[in-house]
N, C-alpha and C positions, 0 to 999 in steps of 0.2 A: 295637604299639595296643592298648589293653582292648578290649572288644568292647563297651560301653557308649558309648565314643567312638565306633566306628566303626560304631554302628547310629545316632548320632545326625546324621553324615555323609551317610548314604545317607537318612534320613529329609528330610535337606534337599535334599537332591538329587532326590527324589520330590516333594515341595512346588513345587521350581521346574519343572518338566517339567511338573504339571499344571496350574499356572499359565497355563505356555505353552499348553499344549495347550487350557484354557478359551477362549483369546483366539484362537484359531487356528479350534477349534469354533464358536463363536459365529458370525465372519465365513464361515465355510463353511456352518454352517445356514442364515444369511441366504441365500447367495448362492444355495443350492439353494432356497429358497422362493420367489426372485424370479426365478430365473435367472439372474442375473448379478449384479455387485458393484454396491452403491448408492452413489456418490459426492454426499454433500449438501455444495453452494460457497455459503458465505453471504458475501457482501461487505459491505462498510460502509453502502452504497448502491446505490440500481438506475436513478436518473436521469444520472449522466455518462456523459460518452463514454468516460472512465477505464475505467469498471466494465464496460462493453459489450465493451473488449476483453481484459479478465479473462475474462468469459463466454465470448467466442469463441475464447481460447485453451485454456480447458477443455472447451469442447466439442471442440476438435479431439483432443485427447489420448484422451477419451474413446470419439469415433469410432474412432479407430486401436486400442485397446486393447479395444473392445467392450466397454465398461462403462455403466451406467446414470448420468446425470450430473442430480440435480435443484439448480437454480438458484433460491436464495428469498433475500432480504433487504430490510430497510426503504428507503421512499422517503428518508428524510431521513440524513443522516451523523451527528446525534445524539440520533438513538433508540435507548439502550442500551439500554430495558426491553423493545425489539421485537425487539432483537438476541438478547437474551439468553433471550428464549422463543422464538426460532427455534432456537438451540444444542438449548434445553429438549426442545423438540417432534422433532428430528431423534435427539436423544438416546431419546426413548420410543419412536421408531419405530425405533429399532434400526439404523439405516443401517449400513454398514460401514465408513467412515470420513467424517470432516469437514474439509472445507478451508474456513478463516476468514478473512477480514480482520477485525479485531476493533475495534471503534467505540472503544472506552477502555480504556489500558493496564491496569488495574484490575479495573474492572467484569465483565469476560468470564471473569475467574480462576475463579471458583467454577463457572461453566457447564460450562469445559473440563475442572477435574478431575473433576466429574461424569458427564463423558462417558469420561474416562480409567479411572474405575471401572467401568464399563460394557462395558469393553476394546475400544471405540471410539477407533482414532487418530485423532488432530487433527493438522491440519499449518495453521501459520500463516503467512499470506502479507502483502503489504505494510505490514505496522506492527505492531512488536511486542507482546508480552503480558506482563505480570509475572507468569511461571507456570514449573514446571518439568516440567508434564502433557502439553504437545505433542512432537510426534515430531522437528520439522523447522521453520524459518524460512526462507521465501522471498522474499526482498524488495529493492529499491534499497539500497545504503547511502547511507542517506538524511541523516546527520553531513557525509560527505564530499560529496554534491551540494550540501549549504548551503554548504560552502567553497568549491566550483570557482563556484557563484551569487556569492561575494563576491568572488572573484577578478577575475571577469568584469566585475561593477560597477565594482570598483578601477580596473582597467584601464579602462574607457571612462570616468571621471571623472580618468585620470591622477592618483589620489591624493588629489584634495583636494577640499572640498566638502562639502554636508551631506545626510545618507542618513535615511531610514525604511524601517521594517519593519512591513508589516502582520502580525499573527499570524493563525493560521487559527481553530482551537476546542482548548480546554483539554480533555487527556484523548486526545489523537491521538499517539500515540507516535511514528508517521512525520514529521508537521509539526514535532512538538517537537525532534525531532533534524535538521532541517531549517534551524529556525531557531537552535537552539545552533552548529550547524556554521556559518551563516552570521555569528553574533556573533564567532564562532572565527576566521574568515577574514578579516571586516574587521581584525581586528586585527592579523593577521598581514601582510595585502596591503596594507592602508590604513591604518596608523597616524596619521595626521593628517587623516584623513577622520573628522566630525564625526557621530555617531550622534544625530540629536535626536527620535525615537521610536522605541518599540519595545515599546509598552503597549496598543495596540489588536487588537481581536479583531473577526474578521471575522463570525462564525457560519456557520454551515451552508445558509444559503439565497442564490439571488442576490442579493435585494432586501437583506438582512441586511449583504451584501458591500459592495453599492454603498454603501448609509448609512455603514456604518464608514468606509470609503473617502472619502467626503465630510467625514467628520468631522476625520480624518488630515490631511486636504489642506487643510482650515479650520484646523486647529489649527498647523500648519506654514507660515508664510506664505512660506516659502523652501525649495524642496527642491530637490538636484539629482539625488538619484537614489532609487529607490524598489524593494524586493525584498520579491514575495508568493512564500509557500511551496506552493500548490495550483492547481489549475486555476480553481476556485471564486474563492480571494482575488484571482487573478491578471486573470480576467475582470470580477470586482467594480470593480479598480480600475483599469482600463481603460477602462470606463463611466465610470466618476467623472471621470477624466484627460479623457476627450472632453467629458463634461459641464460641465468647467471651464475647457476651450479650450486646455489643457496637453498632449494627448498629441503626443508628439516631441519637447516641450520639457524634459523630465525624464528622464532617463536611468531605463532600466526594465527588470529581469532577474526573471521570471515564473518557473512549474514549470507542466510537463503541455503539452497540445497540445488544439486543436481547431481547426475550422475559422476560425472570429473569430480566433483567437489568432495563428495561422501567417497570416492575410491583415494583422495588426496589424504582425506580423513585418517581411513584405513592406513595410508602407509606414512602416517605420521608428517607429511609435507604440510597438514593444517592442523591447529590444535584447538581447533573449537569453531562451532558454528550456531548462530542465531537462526533457530527455525520458527518461522510464521506458520501461522495455519490460514495461506489465501483459500483452500478450499471452501473455509468454514464461512469468509468474507464474502466470495461469491453468492452463497447458498443463504446468508444472512441479510445481502444485499436482497436479493430480490424476495425474500420473506416479508422483510420490513415493508418494502413496496406496497407487496398486493394490503397488507396489515393497514397500511396508510389508506389505500383506497378503498377500503372496505369499511374504514373508519373504527377498527379494530386498535384495542390498544398495541404499543409498538415503544422501543427503547430509543431513545434520544442519544445513546452513548453507549456500542459494544464493544468491548474488550476481545478480542480474539485472540490472545493469550502467545506465550513466548518460550521457546525451553532453546536452553545450550546445550547444543551436542557433541560430544567426545568421543574420543574413540572407547572410553570406558563405559559410556551408559550408551553404546548406539545399539545396544540389542534389549534394551527397556521396553517392556510391552507398550510404552505411552508413546516413545520414541519410534519404534517398528511399525504404530499405527499410524502416526503422521506421514511417516518417510513412505509409506506404502497405499496409499489411498488408489485405488482404480479410477484412474482420470477417465481411461477409453470408454470404460462402461457408460460415461456420460457425455462421450464426445462423439460417437458414434453417428454416421450421416443417418 
């Protein structure tokens, strides 16, 4: 090998080592300044019970690992600019890592790229991002979850009838994957079932969700089944069905859980709920961030699982454990 070639190889190795050292040095300097690693967790929203579970799981990991967790996010799940500003704020504050549930599959990509350039690792949870600048993706297999919801609804309808889907909000990767999965599952498990509506969007507030649900019910005079892909859309549709006196008459499969939805499941107003594990998402998000900062092995993709909960399996041990996680234990001031 010639001397110039050897020189180029050695120079390249030196540059790689310097880049790695710079990232580790930045994390170590920040840790030294604040006494511990500082992890920012930025959810899509802060008002729904789902995000409380994410927060609790993250707090559990933070307490176990002895790190500081900073929780901040928009109230409404359509506030893209608010979430972008939050990511930019924490990037400028040089937190050690960011755990992010992006509101929009595209809009948050530039801010995540900026954090990456500042050597701040980003872990994406709950909903995918169209970017190559994050380290790990931790979420439900949302397309599979949508297919399982379709399977449940097709079984309830015995393969016949008219079905509608109320979409969530444009740009939400997790909801879009569930919706695509449902449509794919409907073709597979219920080829004779007629899809009469799939173009209504609920929006990101309960008021908008109820209004969109009422519009859908008004436009479809005869419905045998309904699918909703989020906690908000499920609760909005439930209220609309109750207002129209149709709760329990239409086979209804939704997503996520809270006390209202579980009560409706017990009363046969809902016939299936796809239950995620948001606690695990928050927990694994913080654990993965610390593993990256400490140059330890970590998973590039973690599937946090899905269970279709029905009235019949509501008391199964696995379901009970998932639904009865003590969030207050980890969210105490």
